[in-house]
C-alpha positions as CSV (number, residue, x, y, z in Angstrom):
1,X,-83.5,41.0,103.4
2,X,-81.2,41.6,100.2
3,X,-83.6,43.1,96.6
4,X,-82.7,39.6,94.9
5,X,-84.5,37.6,98.1
6,X,-87.1,40.0,97.8
7,X,-87.4,39.5,94.1
8,X,-87.6,36.1,94.5
9,X,-90.3,35.9,97.1
10,X,-92.3,38.2,95.0
11,X,-92.1,36.2,91.8
12,X,-93.0,33.1,93.8
13,X,-96.1,34.7,95.2
14,X,-97.2,35.4,91.8
15,X,-96.3,32.2,90.8
16,X,-98.4,30.6,93.5
17,X,-101.5,32.3,92.5
18,X,-102.3,31.4,88.9
19,X,-105.5,32.4,88.6
20,X,-105.6,35.9,90.1
21,X,-102.2,36.7,88.1
22,X,-104.0,35.3,84.4
23,X,-106.8,37.2,85.0
24,X,-104.8,40.5,85.7
25,X,-102.3,40.1,83.1
26,X,-105.3,39.2,80.4
27,X,-106.2,42.9,81.4
28,X,-103.4,44.6,80.9
29,X,-102.4,42.6,77.8
30,X,-105.8,43.3,76.0
31,X,-104.9,46.8,76.8
32,X,-101.5,46.5,75.6
33,X,-102.2,44.5,72.4
34,X,-105.1,47.0,71.2
35,X,-102.0,49.9,71.7
36,X,-99.6,47.5,69.7
37,X,-101.7,45.9,67.2
38,X,-103.2,49.3,66.0
39,X,-100.3,50.9,65.7
40,X,-98.6,48.2,63.8
41,X,-101.9,48.1,61.5
42,X,-101.0,51.7,61.2
43,X,-97.2,51.3,60.3
44,X,-98.2,48.8,57.8
45,X,-100.6,50.9,56.0
46,X,-98.0,54.0,55.8
47,X,-95.9,51.6,54.2
48,X,-98.2,50.4,51.7
49,X,-98.9,54.2,51.1
50,X,-95.7,54.9,50.6
51,X,-94.9,52.5,48.1
52,X,-98.1,52.9,46.3
53,X,-98.2,56.8,45.7
54,X,-94.2,57.6,45.6
55,X,-94.3,55.6,42.1
56,X,-92.6,58.7,40.8
57,X,-90.2,58.9,43.4
58,X,-88.7,62.1,45.0
59,X,-87.7,63.6,41.8
60,X,-91.4,64.2,40.7
61,X,-94.5,66.5,40.6
62,X,-98.2,66.2,39.3
63,X,-99.9,69.6,37.7
64,X,-103.6,69.3,38.4
65,X,-106.4,72.0,38.6
66,X,-107.7,71.1,41.9
67,X,-106.1,70.1,45.3
68,X,-106.0,66.7,46.1
69,X,-108.3,65.2,49.5
70,X,-106.8,62.0,50.4
71,X,-109.3,59.2,51.8
72,X,-108.7,56.2,54.0
73,X,-109.3,53.9,51.0
74,X,-106.4,55.2,49.2
75,X,-108.7,57.4,47.3
76,X,-107.9,60.7,46.2
77,X,-110.4,63.2,45.3
78,X,-109.9,66.9,43.9
79,X,-111.6,69.7,45.9
80,X,-111.7,73.4,44.9
81,X,-108.7,75.1,45.6
82,X,-109.0,77.8,48.4
83,X,-106.7,81.1,47.4
84,X,-104.4,82.6,50.2
85,X,-103.0,85.2,48.5
86,X,-103.6,88.9,48.0
87,X,-104.0,88.9,44.4
88,X,-107.3,89.3,42.4
89,X,-108.5,86.1,40.8
90,X,-111.0,86.9,37.1
91,X,-113.8,84.9,38.0
92,X,-113.5,83.6,33.9
93,X,-110.1,82.3,35.2
94,X,-111.6,80.2,38.1
95,X,-112.7,76.4,38.1
96,X,-111.3,75.8,34.7
97,X,-110.5,72.1,33.9
98,X,-107.0,71.5,32.2
99,X,-107.8,70.7,28.3
100,X,-106.3,68.7,26.1
101,X,-104.9,71.4,24.5
102,X,-103.5,73.0,27.2
103,X,-102.0,69.9,28.2
104,X,-100.2,69.0,25.1
105,X,-99.3,72.8,24.5
106,X,-97.5,72.2,27.9
107,X,-95.7,69.1,26.8
108,X,-94.3,70.6,23.9
109,X,-93.5,73.7,25.3
110,X,-91.5,72.3,28.5
111,X,-87.4,72.1,27.2
112,X,-86.1,71.4,30.8
113,X,-84.9,67.8,31.0
114,X,-87.5,65.9,32.4
115,X,-90.0,63.0,31.4
116,X,-93.6,64.2,31.0
117,X,-96.6,62.3,30.8
118,X,-100.5,63.5,30.4
119,X,-103.3,61.3,31.8
120,X,-107.2,61.9,31.7
121,X,-109.5,60.0,33.8
122,X,-111.9,57.1,32.8
123,X,-114.3,54.5,34.4
124,X,-114.0,53.2,37.4
125,X,-116.4,50.1,36.9
126,X,-116.2,48.6,33.3
127,X,-116.6,44.9,32.4
128,X,-113.9,43.4,30.3
129,X,-115.1,40.1,28.3
130,X,-113.6,37.3,26.5
131,X,-115.7,34.8,25.0
132,X,-118.0,33.5,27.9
133,X,-115.5,34.9,30.7
134,X,-116.2,38.6,32.3
135,X,-114.9,40.5,34.9
136,X,-117.0,42.0,37.9
137,X,-117.6,45.7,36.8
138,X,-114.7,47.1,39.0
139,X,-112.2,47.6,36.2
140,X,-110.4,50.8,36.1
141,X,-110.3,52.4,32.8
142,X,-107.0,55.0,32.8
143,X,-106.0,57.0,29.6
144,X,-102.6,58.0,29.3
145,X,-99.7,58.5,26.9
146,X,-96.4,56.6,26.4
147,X,-95.1,57.6,29.9
148,X,-97.9,56.9,31.8
149,X,-96.5,53.6,32.9
150,X,-93.3,54.7,33.9
151,X,-94.5,57.7,35.8
152,X,-96.8,55.6,37.6
153,X,-95.1,53.1,38.8
154,X,-95.6,50.4,36.2
155,X,-93.3,48.4,34.2
156,X,-94.2,46.1,31.1
157,X,-94.2,42.7,31.4
158,X,-94.6,41.9,27.9
159,X,-95.6,43.7,24.4
160,X,-95.0,47.5,23.7
161,X,-96.0,50.7,25.1
162,X,-98.4,53.1,23.7
163,X,-96.8,54.6,20.6
164,X,-97.5,58.3,19.1
165,X,-99.7,57.1,16.6
166,X,-102.0,55.1,19.1
167,X,-102.4,58.4,21.0
168,X,-103.3,60.7,18.0
169,X,-105.6,58.4,16.4
170,X,-107.2,57.2,19.5
171,X,-107.7,53.9,18.2
172,X,-108.4,50.7,20.1
173,X,-105.6,49.7,21.6
174,X,-104.6,48.6,25.3
175,X,-102.4,47.7,28.0
176,X,-103.8,45.4,30.5
177,X,-102.9,44.9,34.2
178,X,-101.7,41.8,35.7
179,X,-105.2,40.8,37.4
180,X,-106.9,40.5,33.8
181,X,-104.1,39.1,32.0
182,X,-104.1,36.1,34.7
183,X,-107.9,35.9,34.7
184,X,-108.3,35.4,30.8
185,X,-104.8,34.0,29.8
186,X,-103.3,32.7,32.7
187,X,-99.7,33.5,34.3
188,X,-97.8,34.0,31.0
189,X,-97.7,37.2,30.0
190,X,-96.9,36.7,26.5
191,X,-100.1,35.0,25.9
192,X,-102.5,37.8,25.9
193,X,-100.6,40.1,23.3
194,X,-102.5,40.9,19.7
195,X,-105.7,39.2,21.2
196,X,-109.0,40.7,21.0
197,X,-111.0,41.4,24.4
198,X,-114.0,43.4,24.7
199,X,-114.3,46.5,27.1
200,X,-118.2,47.4,27.8
201,X,-118.7,45.7,24.3
202,X,-115.9,47.7,22.7
203,X,-113.5,45.5,20.8
204,X,-109.8,46.4,22.1
205,X,-106.3,44.5,20.5
206,X,-103.9,43.8,23.8
207,X,-100.8,45.5,22.7
208,X,-98.9,45.2,26.4
209,X,-99.4,43.7,29.8
210,X,-98.0,45.2,33.3
211,X,-96.1,43.8,35.6
212,X,-97.9,43.3,39.1
213,X,-98.0,46.2,41.1
214,X,-99.9,45.3,44.5
215,X,-102.8,46.7,46.5
216,X,-103.7,49.3,48.7
217,X,-106.3,49.0,51.5
218,X,-107.7,45.8,49.4
219,X,-107.7,47.8,46.1
220,X,-105.7,46.4,43.4
221,X,-104.0,48.5,41.2
222,X,-103.6,45.6,38.7
223,X,-107.3,45.3,37.8
224,X,-107.0,47.9,35.3
225,X,-106.7,48.9,31.6
226,X,-104.3,51.4,30.0
227,X,-105.3,53.1,26.5
228,X,-104.7,56.5,24.9
229,X,-106.4,59.8,26.7
230,X,-108.3,60.2,23.1
231,X,-109.6,56.8,23.4
232,X,-110.5,57.6,27.0
233,X,-112.2,60.8,26.0
234,X,-114.2,59.3,23.2
235,X,-115.6,56.2,24.8
236,X,-115.4,56.4,28.9
237,X,-115.5,60.1,29.7
238,X,-117.3,62.8,27.5
239,X,-117.1,65.0,30.9
240,X,-116.8,68.5,29.9
241,X,-115.8,68.9,33.6
242,X,-113.1,66.7,33.4
243,X,-109.8,67.7,33.6
244,X,-106.1,66.6,32.1
245,X,-103.7,65.6,35.2
246,X,-99.8,66.4,33.7
247,X,-97.3,64.2,35.6
248,X,-93.4,65.5,35.3
249,X,-90.4,63.7,36.2
250,X,-86.5,64.7,36.4
251,X,-83.3,63.1,36.3
252,X,-82.2,63.9,40.0
253,X,-84.0,65.6,43.0
254,X,-81.5,68.6,43.2
255,X,-83.3,69.8,39.7
256,X,-86.7,69.4,40.9
257,X,-87.5,73.1,42.5
258,X,-86.1,74.3,39.2
259,X,-88.6,72.3,37.1
260,X,-91.3,73.2,39.0
261,X,-90.6,77.0,38.7
262,X,-90.4,76.4,34.9
263,X,-93.2,74.6,34.8
264,X,-95.2,77.3,36.6
265,X,-93.8,79.8,34.2
266,X,-94.5,77.8,31.1
267,X,-98.0,77.1,32.5
268,X,-99.4,80.2,33.2
269,X,-99.6,82.0,30.2
270,X,-101.2,78.5,28.6
271,X,-104.2,79.1,31.4
272,X,-104.7,82.8,30.3
273,X,-103.2,84.0,33.9
274,X,-102.2,87.8,34.2
275,X,-99.2,89.0,36.5
276,X,-101.8,89.7,39.0
277,X,-103.8,86.5,39.3
278,X,-103.2,83.3,41.6
279,X,-102.4,80.3,39.9
280,X,-105.7,78.3,39.0
281,X,-104.0,75.3,39.1
282,X,-102.0,72.8,41.8
283,X,-98.4,71.6,41.8
284,X,-97.9,68.6,43.9
285,X,-94.7,67.0,44.4
286,X,-95.0,63.0,44.4
287,X,-94.5,62.8,47.9
288,X,-97.0,65.5,49.3
289,X,-99.8,63.1,49.1
290,X,-98.2,60.5,51.4
291,X,-97.5,63.4,53.6
292,X,-101.1,64.4,53.4
293,X,-102.3,60.7,54.6
294,X,-99.8,60.4,57.3
295,X,-101.0,63.4,58.9
296,X,-104.7,61.7,58.6
297,X,-103.0,58.3,60.1
298,X,-101.2,60.2,63.0
299,X,-104.7,61.2,64.5
300,X,-105.3,57.7,64.0
301,X,-102.2,56.7,66.3
302,X,-102.9,59.0,68.7
303,X,-106.5,58.2,68.9
304,X,-105.4,54.0,69.5
305,X,-103.0,55.9,72.2
306,X,-105.6,57.5,74.0
307,X,-107.8,54.3,73.9
308,X,-104.9,52.0,75.1
309,X,-104.4,54.1,77.8
310,X,-107.7,54.1,78.5
311,X,-107.7,50.4,78.8
312,X,-104.7,50.4,80.8
313,X,-106.2,52.6,83.4
314,X,-108.9,50.3,84.1
315,X,-106.5,47.2,84.1
316,X,-104.4,49.6,86.8
317,X,-107.6,50.0,89.1
318,X,-107.9,46.4,88.6
319,X,-104.5,45.5,89.8
320,X,-104.5,47.9,92.9
321,X,-108.0,46.0,93.9
322,X,-106.1,42.8,93.5
323,X,-103.2,44.0,95.5
324,X,-105.2,45.3,98.2
325,X,-107.1,42.1,98.7
326,X,-103.6,40.3,98.7
327,X,-102.6,42.5,101.4
328,X,-105.7,41.4,103.6
329,X,-105.5,37.5,102.9
330,X,-101.7,37.8,103.7
331,X,-102.2,39.6,106.4
332,X,-101.0,37.0,108.8
333,X,-97.9,36.2,106.4
334,X,-97.0,40.1,106.5
335,X,-97.2,40.0,110.3
336,X,-94.9,36.8,110.4
337,X,-92.6,38.3,108.4
338,X,-91.9,41.6,110.5
339,X,-92.2,39.8,113.7
340,X,-88.8,38.1,112.0
341,X,-87.3,41.2,111.7
342,X,-88.5,42.2,108.3
343,X,-88.6,45.8,107.7
344,X,-91.4,48.2,106.0
345,X,-89.0,48.7,103.0
346,X,-89.0,44.8,102.5
347,X,-92.5,44.5,102.7
348,X,-93.0,47.7,100.4
349,X,-90.9,46.3,98.2
350,X,-92.5,42.7,97.8
351,X,-95.7,44.2,96.8
352,X,-94.5,46.8,94.3
353,X,-92.3,43.7,93.0
354,X,-95.4,41.8,92.5
355,X,-97.3,44.8,90.9
356,X,-94.6,45.4,88.6
357,X,-94.1,41.6,87.4
358,X,-97.8,41.3,86.8
359,X,-97.8,44.4,84.6
360,X,-94.6,43.4,82.6
361,X,-96.1,39.8,82.1
362,X,-99.2,41.7,80.6
363,X,-97.0,44.1,78.4
364,X,-94.8,40.6,77.3
365,X,-98.4,38.9,76.1
366,X,-99.9,42.2,75.1
367,X,-97.0,43.3,72.4
368,X,-96.7,39.2,71.1
369,X,-100.7,39.6,70.5
370,X,-100.1,43.1,69.1
371,X,-97.5,42.6,66.6
372,X,-99.4,39.4,65.7
373,X,-102.7,41.3,65.0
374,X,-101.1,44.0,63.5
375,X,-99.0,42.1,60.7
376,X,-102.3,40.4,60.1
377,X,-103.3,43.1,58.4
378,X,-100.3,44.0,57.2
379,X,-100.7,40.2,55.2
380,X,-103.9,41.5,54.1
381,X,-102.2,44.6,52.2
382,X,-99.3,42.5,51.3
383,X,-96.7,44.2,52.8
384,X,-93.5,43.4,54.6
385,X,-93.3,42.3,58.5
386,X,-93.5,45.4,60.5
387,X,-91.8,45.7,63.8
388,X,-93.1,49.0,65.8
389,X,-90.1,49.3,68.2
390,X,-91.0,52.5,69.5
391,X,-94.8,51.2,70.9
392,X,-92.7,47.7,72.1
393,X,-90.6,50.0,74.3
394,X,-93.4,52.8,74.8
395,X,-95.9,49.6,75.8
396,X,-93.0,47.9,78.3
397,X,-92.5,51.5,79.9
398,X,-96.2,52.2,80.5
399,X,-96.9,48.9,81.8
400,X,-93.9,49.5,84.3
401,X,-95.3,52.4,85.6
402,X,-98.8,50.9,85.5
403,X,-97.7,48.1,87.8
404,X,-95.6,50.6,90.2
405,X,-98.4,53.3,90.5
406,X,-101.0,50.5,91.1
407,X,-98.4,48.7,93.7
408,X,-98.0,51.7,95.8
409,X,-100.7,52.4,98.0
410,X,-101.4,48.3,98.5
411,X,-97.6,48.3,99.2
412,X,-97.7,51.3,101.6
413,X,-100.7,50.0,103.4
414,X,-98.7,46.2,103.9
415,X,-96.1,48.2,105.1
416,X,-97.7,49.9,107.8
417,X,-99.7,46.8,109.4
418,X,-98.9,46.4,113.1
419,X,-97.3,42.7,113.5
420,X,-99.0,41.7,116.8
421,X,-102.6,42.8,115.5
422,X,-101.2,41.1,112.3
423,X,-100.8,37.8,113.9
424,X,-104.0,37.8,116.0
425,X,-105.8,38.7,112.4
426,X,-108.2,35.6,111.4
């Protein structure tokens, strides 16, 4: 009997037992769906996070006074920097936020070709109102300078950027995100310009509207307002421990390392550090935060892989059990095949092919469901269509191995049946 004939016989047998095949395929499909679906969603998260936090590109870096700790919600917290070097550190120089004077002095002294922006944290729960309309207390207030939009991935859709006079005087002018503009003024970005809104009951004149930047993990980057850092210090953050952040963007990535070295050399004296002391500030490349999150996501990826394998192990046990039941039910059929000249290898191949066909059918349905489920999550994140090719091929290979291993013992048992006893089996 040729392999094609054995395969055809196995396929027809699988097709004839629709209920049994359907149940087994469903078990395997759910395991693959979990594996492919979770990893498709993770790929979508990686894509969105990379887009959101690589706004400065590969040619930018940030200077801040504590290390960032990235959370899955896209939030960045600052945690105390651990000193790993052998230098001694004066207690008077540890834990000092970057002050306004230090940040402005750095910006003034930095003479290498780069754009430098200063920012200061504001409120995360502000309320903006206009007449009878008002927002929920979820608007984020950012304090920055004229370079803040560009260095943080925003573009001005209408109006103008902050001016030197706006920053120095700290007057009540603002640039609003597209969510705020759409809520109060509609889709025309020109309409809000020169209008007066109230932020926590403080009047502000709108001088600009930002283009939409999208959202990450359900958090909109457009539900925000930008004003000068001096204004934020006056009205939204009087915390003496709050620190300035300095963003630097060079023209080309080949100048990045030199700019980092020069920035460190400029900022150490500003921070009053002796040559024997460690830095009491941190310099992060713009893609380092993304890399930090990727490491966290890799843990979830492997967790999903283990969950999928456990599910597929259960499916393999179920498939083996069904194939053993099939051997018992088809004892006479096996005896007849062997009585008319069928060899042991033909019987083994038939049962192995049946097991592999069922397993691969589960892989196909599981992959389709997994891609649909995973891209449903990508729609929530507003990212493009994600096709996790590695996990697609991995799912097929894993299911092939599952079918092969699950069918080995039943195939061996079927091939060892005595044809005479099989024909007399009731």
